[in-house]
N, C-alpha and C positions, 0 to 999 in steps of 0.2 A: 337531378343534377347531371352534368354531362361527363363525369369521369368514372364513377362506380356506384354500385348499390349502397355501399357504406356511406359514401359522401352524400348521396341523395337523402338517405334517412337522417344522417347527422344534420345536414343543412335544413331539411324539412322540420326537424324537431326544434332547432334553434329559432328558425323563422316563425314557427307557430308560437313559441314562447314570447318572442318579441312582438308578434301580432296581438297576442292577448294583452300584453302590457300596454301596447299602443292604444288599443280599444278602451282600456280602462282609464286612460288619460283624457279621453274625450270629455268635454264639458257641455257640448250641445249636440243635438241630433244630426245637424248638417255635417259634422266631422266624422260621423260613424263610418260611412262608406269608404272614405279615404283612409281612415285609420285601420280598416280591415284588410287593406291591400297586402301587408306583410303576412297576415294570417292565411290569406288565400294562396299567396306564393308558397307558404309552408306546406299546405295541402297538395299543391301542384308538384312540389319537389318530392314529397312522400310518394305520390302516385308514380313518379318516374323511377323511384327506387324499386317499386314492384315491377315496372317494365324491365329493369335490369335483371331482377331475379328470374322473371319469366323467360327472358331470352337466354339466360345462362343455364336454366334448368328446363329443357324441353318437356312438353307434356302438360303444361298449365295454360292452355289456350284461353280459357275463360278469364283467368286472372290477367293474362296479357292483353286481351281485348278491352276489358274493363279499365285497367290502369292506363292503357294507351289513350283511350277516349277521354278519360278524366283529364289527363295531361293536355291533350290537344284542344279539348273544348275550353279549358281554362286559358290556354295560350292564344288561340285565334278567334274564339267566340266571345269569351267574357271580357278580356282586357280591352278590346277596341271600344266597348261601350262603357266599361267600368271606369276607365281612366278619365275620359272627358266628363262623364256624369258626376263622378266624385269630386272633381275639381270645380265643376259648375256649382255644386252645392256649397262650396266654400267661398265662392266669388261674390263680392259685394257690388262691383261696378256693373251697371246695366249694359254698357257698351261691350265689356269683356264677356258678359254672360251671353250676349248675342253671338259673338264669335265662337264661344264654346258650344253653343247650340248647333252651329254649322258643323263643327268637328264631331259632335255627338251623332249628327245625322250621317256623317261619313263612317263613323264607327258602326252604326246600325247596318248600313249597306255591307260593310266588310264582314260583320258577324253573320249576316244572312247568307252571304256568299260561302263563307267557310263552313257554316253550319249545314247548309244544304249539301255542300261538297262532301262533308264527312258522312252524310246519310246515303249519298248516291255512289261515291267512288271509294275504292279500297285504299287503305293506308297500311303500309308494311314497315314496322320498326325493325331495325337491325343494328347490331353493334359493328362499327367500322372505325378502326384506328382509335380505340378507347373512347369513342363517342357514340351516341345513339343518333342514327339517321332515320327520319320519318319519310319514306318514299310514298308518293301518292299519284293518282291518275287525274288530278284536276286539270282543266283546260289550260294548256300552256299559253294560249293567246291572251288570257285574262290575268295571268300570274303577276306581271309587272304592274299594271294599273291598280289591281286590288292591293298589292303590297304597298304601293304608294299611299293609298287610302289608309291602310293599316298604320303606316308610320305617321301619317298626319294625325290620326286619331289618338295614337299612343304617345307621341312626343310633343307635338305643338301645344297641347293644353298647359304643359309645365311652363312654357315661355309666355303664354298669354295671361296666365294667372297673376293676380296682384298680391297673392299671399306671400309673406316674407320667406325668403330662401327657397321658394318653389323652383325658381329658375336654375338654382344650383343642382337640384335633383334632375331637371331636364338636361343640363349639360352632361351629367354623369351618364344618364340613360342614352343620350345621343352618341357620346364617345364610345360607350360599350357596344352600341349597335354597329358603328363603323369598324371597330376592332374585330368584332365577330364576323362581319361581312367580309373583311379583308383576309383574316386568317382561318376562319372556320365556316366558309360559305356553305359547304355541303351539310353542315350540322347547325344551321342558323337557329332553327326553332329551339333546339335543346340548349345550345351554348348561350344564346342571348337571354333565354329565360333564367339561366344560371346567374349571369351577370346582373340582370334586372332584379332577381330575387335578393341577391346580396345588397344591391343598392337600395332596395326598398326599406332596409333598416333605417335609412335616413329619414323616413317618414315619422319615426318616433321623435326625432329631433324637431321636425316641423310642428307636429301636434303639441309637443311639450312647449315649444316656443310660443305657439298660439295660445296655449293655456295660461302662460305667464302674462301674455299681453292682455 
């Protein structure tokens, strides 16, 4: 989480608990990947808690590297494929499944780019103005188009899906993205993951509603 180690650990613990409760509410295998999103967010926030601790207590380079890469792999490698795939699994309309397949392809391209980038280029986390900034050496010329693919893969599936209330989750995610980009642009990865993690609790409601249906 983007404010302190304590907030990260507290948020991670709550999200993990909500994630377990959400997974337990699933009634069919197709729901499992989507229901696990809050749980994965919980692990991601716990990992950033260790990033905070490592930055505030120099001398723990191994812990810093491991926790940094767990956080970033989740943020930019897992989510671009996890979101469209998990929503695809829930979709019953063949037409919408085809659209989600295209977004899943965009997510794969995005994940490959960031995954390879994390292996080749250095990433340096640092605390700036009570937030964590992840500075990297990725090619600047590709930053904008790849980020567009990232947004397409992680936001558009919510609006394409025919699942009840899914579009509301998409609205919340999109609004949080714009707020983060406007007020916290330099800390986008950390801060938007914080907002998205909180919003992911909404998934419990969607799964619960689907279970009742």
